[in-house]
Each structure stands twice: as C-alpha cells, then as structure tokens.
N, C-alpha and C positions, 0 to 999 in steps of 0.2 A: 504493500500500500504506500510505502514512503518512497520518495525520490530525493533523498538527502545525500549529496556527495560530500566526502570529507568527514572529519570527526565532529560530532556534535556532543559537546560536554554539557553535563547537567549538574546543578548544585542548588542549594537552598540559601536564600539571602534573607536576612532579618530586616524588616522594614517596619518602623514604628512599633516594635515589640511583637510583631507577627511574622510568620515565615511565608515566603513566596518561592515557589519552585521555578527555576529558570533554566532554559536550554540556550546554548549559544554556539554559533559556528560562523566561519567566514571572517573577512577583514575589510576595512574601509569605513565609510560613514555609517554610524549606528542607525539601524532600522529595527523598531520594536513591533512585533506582530501580536495583536490583541484579538483573542478569539471571541466567538459568540457565546450566548448564554443558554443554549439548549441543553437538555439533560445529558450528562456524561461528557460534556465538552472538555477538551484540554487543548493547550496551545499547540503542541507538536502534532497531535492528531488532526486538528482543524487545518493546519497549514502544511500537511504532509506532502502536497503536490507543489509547494511553492518555496520551501526553505532552501532546497538545493540550488535552485535557479537564482534566487536573490543573493545567496551566499557567494556567488561568483563575483559580485560587485560590492557587497556590503557586509558589515558586521551585523549579523542577524541575531536578535535577542527575542526569545519566545517564552514568555512567562505563562504559567497557569494563573489565571485571575483569582483573586481571593474567593474562596468558596468552591473552587473547582480543582480537579486533579489532585496533585500532591501539595498544593498550597493550603494554608490554614483555612478551616471551614467557618469563617465568620465574616460578615460584612455589616455595615451600618444601614439598616433597612429604612431609616428615616431620610436618608439622602444617598441612595445607592451609587449613582453616577459620581457624585462628589467624592465618596469614599474610594471608588475605583481610581479616579483621577489622582487623588492624594497618594494612593498606594503606588501607582506607576511613576509618579513624580518622585516619590521617596526611593523607589527602586533605582531610578536613574541617578539620584544623589549617591546612593550606596555604591553604585558601580563606577562612580566618578565621571559620569557622562554629563557634560554641560547642556547639550541639546541633542535630540534624536528625531529622526523622521518616525512617524507613527502610521501603522497600517491597522485598521480596525474593522472587523466584521460585526454588524448588529450591535450586541451588548458591548463588544470591544470598540466599535465605532463611537458609541456614546461615551465610553471612557476616554477615548482620544479627544473628542470635542470638549469634554469638561476639563481635561488637563490643559488644553490649549487656551481655554477661556480663563482658567484660574491661574496658570503659570505659563504665560505665552513664551517666556524666555527658554523654557525647556523643550519647545517643539519647533522643528524645522518645517518640513512639508508633511502633508497628510494624504493618505489614500483611504477612503471610507467606502465600505460596501454595505448598502442597506442599513445604515446606522440606526440604532434605537433612539427614542426620544425626539423624533422629528414629527411633531404634530399628532402623536399617538394618543394624547388625552383629549383631543378635540372631536373625535369620532368614535363610534363603537369599535372595539378591537376586531382585527381580522380573524378569520377562522384559524389561521396558522398560529397567531399570537394566543388565541384562546387555548389551542391544543398545547402550546408550550407552557402557559401559566397553569393549566389544569393537570399537568403530568403527575404532580404529587398529591392532588386532591382526589376526592371520591374514593374509589377502591385502592388508590395509591398507584405507585409506579408498576409498570409491567412491560415485558418485551413487546407485546402487541401494540401498546400505546406508543412506544418509542418508534417501532417500525412504521406505524402510520404517520407519525409526525415527520420523520425523516423522508419517507418516500412520497408522501402526499403534499407536504408543505415546504420542506427544506430545499428540494431540487425540482427542476422542471420535469425530468424523466426519472421516475422512481426506480425503473428497472436497471439503472446504471449503478445503484448502490448495492455493494456486496453484503451478504449476510455477516461476514466477518466484521465489517465496520459496525453493524448494528449490535453484534455481540459485545464488542469492545465498549461501545457507548453505554449499553445497558449495564454492564458490570460496574462501570464507573458511576452510573446514576443511582445505584442502590447501595452505595457506601452508607453505612448507618449514620455517620455524622451529617451527610448531605440530606438524607431522608428526614432526620430530626430537625434540620435547619436549612431548607432549600434556599439557595442564594438568590434565585429570581422568582418572585411571587407577587401576587396582587397586593398593593398597599391596603392596609386595614386599620381600624381603630380611629380614634378622634382626630388624629393628625394625617389621615390618609389623603385628604385633598391637598394639603401643603406638600406632601411627598410627591403626588402626581404633578403638581406645578413645577417642582424642582426637577422632575424627570422630563420636562418638555422644553426643548431648546428654543422653540418658536416663541416662548414667553420670556426668553432671556434677552434683555436689552443690549447685551454686549455682542450678540451674534453679528449684527451688521458691520461691526468694526473689527471682526476677526479676519485679519488680512493675510494669514498664512496661506501660501499656495496649496490648494486642495483639489484633489481629483476624486470625485464621487462616481463610483461604478455601481449601478443598480440593475438587478435583473428585471427585465420588463414583465416577467411573470411571477414576481415575488409575491407570495401569499402570506408572508409573515409581517413585513413592513411595506406599506404601500409605496410604489415607485414615485408617486406624486411628491414624496418627501425629497427626492433628488432635485426636482425642479424648484422646490422651495429653497433648498440650500443654495443652488446655483443663482437664484434670484435675490438672495439675501447677502451672502458672503461676497466680498468684492473681488476675490481672486480664486473663484471656485469654478472648475470645469466639470461637466457632467457627461458620462458615457452610459447610455442605456443599452444593455446587452439583450438581444433578441433570444427568445426560446431559452431563457435562463431564470432560475428561481432565486432563492435567498442566499444560497451558498455559492456565490460567483467564483471565489478563489479555488473551489474544489471542482465545480461542474464545468467551468470554462478556464481551466488552469493555464493553458498555453496563452490564451488571450490576456488573462489577468497578469501573468508573469511579464509579458511583453509591455503592457501598459504601465504597470507599476514600476518596473526597472527603468523604463525611459523617463517617466515623470520624476521619480526620486533622484535619478542621476543627472537631471537636466542642470 
C-alpha cells in the first residue's frame, strides 16, 4: 500500500506535556502532512501514496494528530481546531523549525488554516484538500459528515460502518479501496482509548454553539487577510465536505488558487495520487 522511498524514521515528540507520534523522511524545505479525521486515520496511512514522491524534494514530516494513531488520545473539545493548531505549532517549535509548508486533508486542513491564522509566522505555503470548517455550520451536515460523526454513536463502531463510510463517502469509486486498508483502519478505530474519547464528535452541552462558531472559518474575520499562498484541491464529488467551500476560500483569501478534481471524492491525495503529487510538489516548490 505504501510508496515510500528511502528511510522513514518515527519517534515521539512531547508537545505541551502530551506526546505526538511523528514520521519523517527526505530533505529540503519542511512540509508537514496533516491527515483527516475519519475513524482509524493516521498520518502515514493517509499519505501512503504521497510521502515518497514529496520526499524527493522536501523534508516531509507526518504526525499522527492528537487523538489518532500513536499520539496521545486527548484533544480540547471546546475548541478542536484551535487545539490542533497549537499542537502542530508546538511540534514545529520542538523540532526547531521556524516555518513549514502545510498540507492538510479535511480535519488536517482545518488544523492548517487555524495555525496559519493564529501563528502566521510558522506557515509558508498551504495545500488544502476539502478542509473542514468551511461553512459546515451554516447548512445541514452532508450524508458523509453524518456517517463520520455517527461512527461511535448508536450501536458503536463496526467494520461494516467503516467500510460504508470509506467506500461510499470517502472516495468516488469505492471499488478501488482494498479490504486490507479497511482492516487497518478498523483496528485503529477500536482502540479502547479512542472509543472512550472519540477525537471528532458533534459538539454538545451548553457551550456547543460557541464551539460550532469556533469551528467555522467563514465566521473568522481574519480569513480575508490570510495572505499565505494557498492551493485548494477539492474533489468535485466530495460527499463529506461540500466543494462549494473551495470557491468560498478562493473568493475570500487573497492568494488562494482552486483546483476542482473531476470524478474524485474527499480523499484526493489517495484517489488521485499522481495528480495530487504533481500539483503539490510544483506549488510548494515554486
């Protein structure tokens, strides 16, 4: 499943008193790959078709976001994207990296945007694929987002629920997803710590509305002034986050380009790996 050339080293980095698992390979300008928030997601698995190609030109850093993989299973649910942004910024500080390019898919795209807004000096260029938090509180959730958020609800996680989410909502052609990938994701998704405290869930309680507002970048007055060169790549058939979000970002951020990929779902970097690798390497290396 992987196409990683050369040695990929893995280690744990302590950030703000909590542990983040990090993989690293390649040399050159630093590029941080931030994965999505689907059940069982990890950095290396989500970018298995991209790490090797990008490492030919860049120092590629691939963390498991807090709550996922081998990173610590805790996030601040009152401000999830803010916590992710602080965690990645702190990781760059611990690694001694003044500034890095960010590549973010979905949940990871939201983390990238929040870090750029909160600590613009830490971010160079950004490549965002169907990022979360782009108008998602202004309309009813998509079927794909409901499937994602409902994974740990009801009867709880199951392989059938995960298979349906991946094959029906994550990609355009579900037949391209091997059973091995579903098995790997399912095993990670039923980690007892994750089941007890799912990292991505619907806000609830008396402060739920405030949390939702924090998770919607269209309500952030700083977005129109976010001048970082940004390439948004959105699958035209994305059933998790609506492609209209890409047009909104391109119309709001002053240096934002948009590429709409035909016959492609939410997982652009996996489903259209060759296209993604070409676009990302050219944009980040410009």
